[in-house]
C-alpha positions in Angstrom: 3.7 -15.1 28.0 -0.1 -14.9 27.8 -2.2 -16.9 30.3 -5.6 -16.8 28.7 -6.6 -19.1 25.9 -7.9 -16.3 23.7 -4.7 -14.2 24.3 -2.5 -17.1 23.3 -4.5 -17.5 20.1 -4.2 -13.7 19.4 -0.5 -13.9 19.9 -0.3 -16.8 17.4 -2.4 -14.9 14.9 -0.3 -11.8 15.3 2.8 -13.7 14.6 1.3 -15.3 11.5 0.2 -11.8 10.2 3.6 -10.3 11.0 5.4 -13.0 9.0 3.0 -12.6 6.1 3.4 -8.8 6.1 7.1 -9.1 6.2 7.1 -11.5 3.2 4.8 -9.1 1.2 7.0 -6.1 2.1 10.3 -7.8 1.3 8.9 -9.2 -2.0 7.8 -5.7 -3.0 11.1 -4.1 -2.0 12.9 -6.6 -4.1 10.7 -5.9 -7.1 11.3 -2.2 -6.6 15.0 -2.7 -6.5 14.9 -4.9 -9.7 12.9 -2.3 -11.6 15.4 0.5 -10.6 18.2 -1.6 -12.0 16.4 -2.8 -15.1 16.5 -1.1 -18.5 13.9 1.4 -19.7 11.8 -1.1 -21.7 11.9 -3.9 -19.2 11.1 -1.5 -16.4 8.1 -0.1 -18.3 6.7 -3.6 -18.6 7.1 -4.4 -14.9 5.9 -1.0 -13.7 2.2 -1.9 -13.5 2.7 -5.1 -11.6 5.0 -3.3 -9.1 2.6 -0.5 -8.6 -0.1 -3.0 -7.9 2.1 -4.7 -5.3 2.7 -1.3 -3.7 -1.1 -0.5 -3.7 -1.8 -3.8 -2.0 0.7 -3.0 0.8 -1.0 0.3 1.4 -4.4 -1.3 1.4 -3.3 -3.9 3.9 -1.8 -1.2 6.1 1.8 -2.5 5.8 2.9 0.9 4.5 1.3 4.3 4.7 -0.7 5.4 1.6 1.4 8.5 1.2 4.6 6.3 1.2 2.9 4.2 -1.5 2.2 7.3 -3.6 5.8 8.5 -3.2 7.2 5.2 -4.2 5.1 5.0 -7.3 5.9 8.6 -8.2 9.6 8.0 -7.9 9.5 4.9 -10.0 7.5 6.6 -12.7 9.8 9.6 -12.7 12.9 7.3 -12.9 11.5 5.3 -15.8 10.5 8.5 -17.7 13.9 10.0 -17.2 15.5 6.8 -18.5 13.3 6.9 -21.6 14.1 10.5 -22.2 17.9 9.8 -21.9 17.7 7.3 -24.7 
């Protein structure tokens, strides 16, 4: 355990940030899962909000920006293929 006052504070802040980042990441993963299961019309409506969530994760550094681009691309590809199948 840390001995200096500033180091203890830094540990508290890091724990708080870690919990917040885990929450944002888990919430986004759940939204991605829901959009994959949803129908084509419902998924199209939700796509912009989920893409926004993914962009925010990348901006905060929770995920890499290339991973964010890959996730958004895969979601768009899936929704477009579901539309075409109808």
